[in-house]
N, C-alpha and C positions, 0 to 999 in steps of 0.2 A: 691375628698377630699384628701388633703395631708396626708401622713403616717408620724407618728412621732415614733421613737424607744421607747421602754418601758424604763422608768427611771430605772427599776430594773435591766435590762440586762447592761445598762451603769454603774450602781453601782457595779455589780458583776465584770464587766471588770476593773473598776477603782481600786477596792480592790485587784484584782488579779495581776494587772500590778504592783502596788505599793508593794504588798508582794513578788512577785517573784524579782523585782528589788532590794529590800532590802535584800533578801536572797543572792543575788549575790554580794551584798556590793557595788553597783554602784549608782552614782547620777542620777538624771533626765537628767543632761547635758551629762553625759557619755552614757546613754541609747539612747539619742537623736542622739548623734554622731555615734553610732553603727548603728542606724536605718536609718540614713540620714535624720532625721526629725529635727524640731526646738524644743528647750528646753521648750518653752511655750506650744507647742502642746502636749508634753508629760505630762506636768502639767495639761493641760485641760483634757486630758484623765483621769488622776488620780483623778480629781475632778468630773468625770462624766459628763463633758460638752460637749464632743464631740461624734459624731455618726461616728465611725471608718469604713473605707472601708475594704472590705476583704483583699486587698493588704496590708493595714496597719496592720491588724490583723496577717497576714502571716510574715511580717517583725518583729513585735514585738515578735511573738512566736519563731522565729529563734533566735533572739537576746537574749531572756530569756531562751532559751533551753527547751521549753515546747510546747505542741501542742495548736492549736487554740481552740480546745475543752477544754483544761484545762483553758485557759484564760477566757472562757465564762461559765464555771461551778462554781456554787456557792459552797463554801467550808464551812464545818461545822464550827460553832463559836469556837469549841474547837480545831480546827486546827490552832493553833497560829503559829506554826513553819513550814515553807516551806523550804525543802532543795532542792537545785539546782540539 
């Protein structure tokens, strides 16, 4: 039976990538360039459409200056501001 990732973990990742990217004041295109990824790939991550590899998580975490754990941890709704 094929395994599909939980929609909730993809949602958490999507929200965190978007929040950390915006906190750094960079566009999806700039983040993609930093990571060596395509802009549409970053967009699909931020929409929760992609199941990222560990390598991609590592690249994103380095570019956003956060840990992989921080990318995958749900933040409280009240945590509206994320500082880099």
